[in-house]
N, C-alpha and C positions, 0 to 999 in steps of 0.2 A: 503494499500499500504506499507507493512513494509519494511525496510530495513535492510540486514544482516549485522551483527556488527562482524563477525567472531569467536565468541565466545558464550558459552551458557549463554543465560540471564536466570534471575530469573524468575519464572512463575508469580511471584507478581508483577514484574515491568513491566510497558506499554511498548509495542514494539515501536521502532522509524519508524517514516514516514517522508514523504517529508515536511510534515508541520512543522516538528521540526528544519529543516535544517535554518540557518540564511538567510536572504535575500542577504548577500554578496556573500553566497555560491551559491544559486541559482543564482544571477545575474552571476557570474562565468560560471555555466553550461549553461545558455543561450546565454553568450558571446561566448561560445565555440561552441555551436549548430550553433549561427548565422555565426560564421566565417567558419565553414565547409560548411554551406549552400551558402555563398556567392561566394566561391571559387568551387563550384560544387562538391565538394568532400562526401558530406552527403546529408542526407534528416531528416531533424528534425521533418517532419511532421509523421512518421511512427509511428504507436502505434499497441496494441493489443485490441481488443475488449472482454468484458466480455458477457458469455451467462448466463442463468437461472435467477432464481429471486434473486434480492438482497435483502439485510435486509435493513431496513430502516437506521441504523446506518452507514452502508457501504455506503449507498447513500449521507449520509450527510457528509461522509469524502472525497468523491469524489467531492462533490460540494465545499468543502473548498479548496482542492488541485485543482480543476480548478479556483478557484478565486484567489488561491496565484499564478498560471500560468499565469492568466489574468493580475495581478498586475506587475509582473516580466517581461513576455514574449512581452507585449505590446510596450514596449520602442525599441523591435528590429525589429518590423514590417515594418515600413517605415523610413530607414534612410535617404533617399533622395526624395525631392517632386519635381516634373516637372511641371511647369505651363507654360501657354501660353496666349497669346495677348486677352483672351476673359472673359466674366463675368463668363462662367460655370467653368473655371479653377480657378478664385480667389474664388468662392463659396466653391469650393473642397478644397482649400487650406485652408480657413477659418474654414471650419467644422473640420480640421484635427487639427488645432491650438486649437479649444475648448475642444478638448479630451485630457485631461492633461496626461494621460497614454501615450496615442500614440505621441503627441505632445513633450514630454520628449526624445523620441528618434530620432526625426528627427534632422540629422546633417548638412544637406545643401540643398540649394534650386537652382534648375537649372532653368533658365529662357529662354523660347524659343521665340526669337524676329523675327522670321519670320513673314512676314506682307503681306497683300494685297493692292498693290497701290492705290492711288485715281485715277492716269491717266488711269490705266488698267479698273478700275471701270467704268470709264466713257466714254472709246473707246473699243468697242467690237472688233476691228480689233485687238488692242494690245492683247486683251484677246485671241481672237482665234491665234494670234502667239505663245503664250505660250502654248496653248493648242496642238498646231501642234508640237511644240518642244517636248513635253511629248510624244507625239504619234510616233515621230521619234526615241525616246529613247527606245520605247518599242517594235518597229518595228525590231531595231537593235538586242535588246536583242533575241527575238524570230529567228531571222534569223541565228544568231551565233549557237543558240542551236538546231536549225534544221539541220544544217551542221552537227553537232557533231553525230545525230542519225546515220549516215551513217557509223561511224565507232563503233557502238555498236552492241551487240549481237553475243554471241558465239554458240548459238543454234537456232533451228528453232523458237521454241516458244520465244525466246528473240528478235530474229530479227523481229519476227511478231508483237511484242509489240513494238518496236521501229520504224516500219515503222507506225503503227497507232500514234504514239505520233508524227512522222515527219509530217505526214497529217495534223493534230490539229495544230501543229505549224505554218505550212503554211496557215491554213486557218486564223488562228488569225492574223498573219502578213497581210493578205489580208484585214483582217477588219480595221486595222490600216490605211492601203491607203485608203480605202473605206472612212472612217472619213474624212481623209485630203482632198480628192477630193471631197467630198460633201462639205465641208466647203468653197472650194476654187473656186466652180463652179458657184455660185451666191452669192447674198447676204445673210447674216447670219440669215435671220428673215425666219421662216419655211411657211409664207405667201406668201413668194416671188417665191417658186417654181411656175414655169409658165406651162401650160396646155400641152404644147409640153413635156417637161422635164417629167412631171407626166406620160404621155403615155409611155415614154421611160423606164421608170422605170417599169410600168407594164410588158412590154415584154421582160425585161431582168431577167432572172431566178435567178441570183446572188444578184440583188438587189430586188427581190420581196417583197411586204410589208405584210411579214407574222410575224412580230415581231423577237424576237431574241431567236431564237428556240435552245435551249441546252439540248433537252431530250435526254435520253440514247437510241441509237439505239438498233434495235432487235438482241437480242444474245449477246449484251455485258454485260459481268458480272463483269470484273476487276475494281473496285472502284479506281484504281492506275492512270487510264488512263481517260482525257477527250474524250468527243466525239466531233467530227465534224457532221456538219457543220453548221454555223451560217447565218442569212440573216438578214443584217443591212441595213435598205434602206436608202437612202439619204435624205430623209424627216425626218426620225427619228434622223438621225445625226445631222441636222439643228435643230431641235427641242430640243435635248440635250444641244447643244452648247448655244442656247437660255436661257434655263433653267438655266444651269450653270452660265452662266454670271449675271442672275440677282440674284441666290445666291452669287455670288461673290460679288455684289455689297452690299448686306445686311449685309454680315459679315465684309466686309470693314468698313462700318459705325460704325458697333459696337466695332471693333477693334479701331478705330481713337476716338471713344467717349472715352473709358477708360483710354487713353492716354491724350488726351487734358484737361478732366475734374480733372485730378489728381487721380481717384480712383485707379488706378493701383498700383502707388508708394504708395500710404496710405493703399491700403489694405493690399498689402505684407508687409510693415512695421510693422503694428500693429499685424499680425499673426505671423512674425519673434519675436516680442517683446514678444509674450506669448510662443514661443518655447527657453526655456532657453539654451538649447545646440545648438540651431542652429546660427552658426555664419560665415558659409561659403557661399559664392555667386558666381553662375556661370552664366555668361550671353552668351549666343551661339544662333547662327541660324541652327545649325545641328542637329537634332532631334536624341533621343537616338534609338538605334536599336530595344529596346522594345516597342517601339511605331506601331501605327497601319499603320503607313505611308507606302505609296507604295515603295518597291524597285524596280527599272526600271530593275536591272541586274539580277533578279530572274525570271525565266521564268514561275513559277507556280504561282508567285503573279501577273506577269502580265496578265495570261490567266484568273484567277479568277477575275480579274479587268474588262477585257473584256466580261467576260459571264453574268455580272450583271450591269443593266443600273444604279441602285442606288450606286452601289459600284463604277463604274466608275464615276458619277457625284460627288461623294466626293473627287475623286483625281484630276478632272478636276479644282476644285474652291481652290485646296491646296495653302497654303501660299507660298511666294518666299524666296530663301535665298538672302541674302544681295549681293551678287555677281551679282544674276541674277537681282536684282534691280537696282543697280548701272549702269547695261547697259543701263536701260530706264532712270535714273537718268541724264546720261550725254548726251543722245541723245534728251530726250524729256523734260530736267529740271524738272525731279520730285523730290519730297520731301520726304526724309526718316525719318518718325515722329518717328521710334523706336531709333533713334540715340541719342536722347535726353536723353533715360532710361540710357545709360551709366552712366551720372553722377547725374540725377535725382534721381534714385533708391537708391544709396548709400547714398546721402543726406537724402532722407526721412528715411533711417534706423538710420542714425545719430540721426536725430530729434526725432525719436521714442525711444532711448535710446539703441538701438543695436549696440554694439562694433564689426564691422567686423573684423575678424581674418584672412581670406582667401578670395580673389578676384581673379577670373578667368575670363580673357576678350578673349573669340573665336569669335567674330565678332566686326568688327571696319569699319567705313567709309575709303575707299581706295582710292575714286576717286572724291567726291565731298560730299557736305553737313558737311564740317568740322566745319563750325560754331555752329552746333547744338550740339556739344560736350560740349561747354560751357555752364553753368548751367543757364544764363540768354540770351543763344542764340545770344551772341555776338561774333564776330570776334574778338575781343581785348583779347589778350592773359594775359595782367596785370590787367584785370578785378577783382574788389575786390570779385566778386563771387566765384572764384577758391579758396578762402581761405576758403568756406564752403566746399567745395568738398576735400580740404586738409585736415579740420578738420575729415571728414567722413572717410578717410583713414588713420587718424594717429595712430590706432590701430592693422593696418596691421601687421599680420606676415608672409603671403605669398602672392606674387603677380604672376600671371602666364599671360603673353601676347603673344597669338600667333593666329591672327586673319586668321585662315585657319582650313580647315575641316580635313586636313591630317598633324599631329603633325610635322612630318618628310618630309613634302613636302618643296622644296624651290624655290616654283614657285613664280615669282615677276610679278606684275602687267603691263601690257603693257600700256604705256602713250605715249601720242605725247609729252610731257613736264615733267620736274621736277614739284614736288609739289610746290605751289607758296608760297611765303613767309608768308602769312599771314595765310595759311591753314596750314603750318609747325609749326607756332607759337602755333596754337590751339592744335596740337597733342602734341609737348612739353609740353604746358602749363598741358595737361591732365595727360600725362605720368609722368611728374616731380612732381604733387601733389600725384600721386599714390603710386609711390616709394619713397616718403618723409618719412615714418614713421621710426621713429628710432627704433621701435619693429621689424621690418622686418628682417626675417633670413632665406626665400627663394626667390629667384628672378629668374625667368624663362621668358626671355625676347627675341623674334625672330623678327626682324623687316624686314625680307625678302618681305611680300607682299606690304610693304611700298616702297620699293625700285624701281628704275627707270631701267626698263630692255631695254637695249641698243640693243638688238637682235642680240648679238654676243655670241657663247658660252664662258663661263669664264669671262664674264664681270663683273667688279667690282666697276668702276666709279660711277655706279648709287645707290649705297649703302646708306642706311639711315645715315647722318650725327647725331652723338650721343652726340656731344660737349656740347650742351645745358641740356641735360639730366642728365648729372653726374659730373656736375661743383660743386653742393653745397651739394651733399648727404652725410649722415652721418649713417653709419650702423654698429654701435658696436655689434650686436647682430647676425650679418650675418653669415650663415653656409654653404647656397649652392649657387652659384652664377653663372647663364647659361647665356651667351651673345652670341648673332650672329647674322649676316648680319649687320654691322653697320661698319661706317667710324668714325675714333678718332685721336688725336694726341697726343703725349707721355705725353704731362702734363695733360690732362684730364683723361688719365689711372692711371696715377701715383696718382692724386689726389683722384680718386675713391678708389684705392687699399689701398692706406695709411690711409684711413678712414675707413677699415675694422678692427673689433676687433679681440682677440683671438680665437674665437669660431669657425672661418673658418675651413671647413672640405672638401670641394669640389669645384672646379672651373672649368669650363667649357666655352672654347672661341673657335669659330668658324667662319670663312668667316669675319675676321676683317681686314680693310685696315689702317693700320698706314699711315696718310697722312703727318705727320712730327715727325721727330725725330726717335728714335731707341727703339729696345725690349729688350736691356740689362737690363736696370734700371727696366723696369716691371716686367722681370723673377726674379731678385733681390729680388724685393718687395713681390713677389708671394712667394717665398722660405722662406722669413723671416716669412710671416704671417702664412704658413703652419705649420713651425718649432714651433710656438708658442703654448702656451695652455697646454693643457693635455697630457703629453707625453704617456700617456696609451691608448689614442683613435687614436695614429698616424697610426695603421692599417686600421682605417676607413678614413682616409684622401686621396684625389685623386686629381689630376689636369690631365685635357685634353685637348690638341690642335687639332683641325681637320683642315684639308685642306679645303680652302687655307687660311693662314695668309700672308697678304700683307706688304710690305714696310719696311724701315729700313735694317736690316740688312737681312732680308729674301728675299729682292727684290720681283719680282712680277711673278707671276705664268705665265708662258710660255704658248703660243699658243692662245693668244688673238689677237685682232687686231693689238694692239701696238706692239707685239714681234712676227711676222710671222717667225716660225722655223718648221723644219721638224719634223715628228712625232717620230722618234727614239729620237733625241736631246729633244724634249718635255718631253718623258717618262723617260730619263736619269736625267732630271733638277727637274721633279717633283719628282722621287723617292730620290734624294739626299735631296730635301726639307723635304720630309716626313722623312727622317734619322734623319735629325736636330730637328726636331719638337719631335721625340720620345727620342732622346737624351735630351733634355730640359726637358720633364716629368720625366725622371730619375733622373736628376741634381735637380729637384725641391724638389723631395720626398727624396732624399739624398740617392738613391739607384745606386750602381755601379760607377757612374760617378761624382768626384769631381768637376771638372772644368766647368764652362759654356761654352757650345759648340758655343756660339755665339762669343765668342772672336776670333774664328777661322774664322768668317766671316765678321770682321770688316775693 
């Protein structure tokens, strides 16, 4: 595999090959190919095959080249490892960590904390309700796309194809209702079907006990279209539910076992300790799109799930996201065992010698089980065990906190009351320990899901109070600061901003309610901090204020229950506030405006 040098080579000198390239250059080549593959702009797996007999020397050279490729390219195979709460996932992580070449390229661990509740495992009625919810979601998707079939097809052939697909969508939607009806008609065990009901099934051709027939109909040749129609009997539906619940219980016990015996944290910690480049951790309850989980919004996936019993069984025993589990936790007193992992896993990593650099929290208790956040499961925020968690976060350079599936969502939890004092103390203790790292350079924190939704549009009184969080922080290395959906006072904001170092380059404030004081001093400190440091990097710096900011000179956004005004007046007031915020951004960055626009609003 010679490499052209652009000049005539002496016949006596050997030609250059890939083997002659330094490892640094090969690494750069594979880094480039990896980046191209990551963004979808290239396919580094393309190659050219050789034909004919190869000489032994050429074969040896190719083997050496492949070995070099293996040594260099293995580090780019698995940059992210996603694990779940099961032993199989832990075994896979352990195997990866023992492969030195592959382990050297792992950069981040994603932990899927979806869980199967003990209360659901012990009550088939609760399990049935979860399955019915899934069926309703699937039927809604099928109904939506079946209606869309009416508006497609510009030719006779296309219209015929859409008509076939429409009939299939409707048949599969009917299957969803058959399952729900069968589960509701009697007890959920198949042996409880009475003789009278069995006779009725025999007489009903739509419910005839012929199995799930999805064979291709006569004359059908197009593989792009599914074929109706199915026959799912009530007895089969109940048997499916019973089998699914049995499997759900087995998986629940397996998940619970790896949590309570500590094997989950110890296994992940020991594996990350062997991965020298893996210093990032993401805790989430929202699976990656590349997983095999059912997307209930995709009609093809829904129909595929309904077409095979084992496929549907797998989705019926799926784990629940925390939002779904907390609905049961509030009503049934359920315990969310994975909550303890939010603090236990970073501590286990710290004890194993892993210095976390980045921690991302995408799932968090929002309505109950707050005491489980404490490393010793205590509701006392001043517990000495928080010092251990603080030590585990002492090397953090990035902390992302947004417990929601959609990063840009502003949905607030619906509560009957504000978070209790003891619960808020646990939340404050957890977050304060996580953001206390003096090495912190990036902080993205959105407290919207922890706010109190008052039920009115534009409400702001229920935003989370941030005063205890930022009172004693010291961030000399902070570069990016994103804060939203919080209440604070002027003293707390000033204390936080004044302790920022000269490396600050980006500030984003959104939905902040200043309950006491004014914004003038805060904006002056921001201007001072962003103008400091390396002047050559000023073009990289930015500040952004997003509506609504409340309090002080900015007043309060009109249109809430406190200030009922007309629509036109509300638009004028909000447009004026947006203008002021835009002028503030220009003033802080030193572009066009030289005087603080808040002086006009004092």
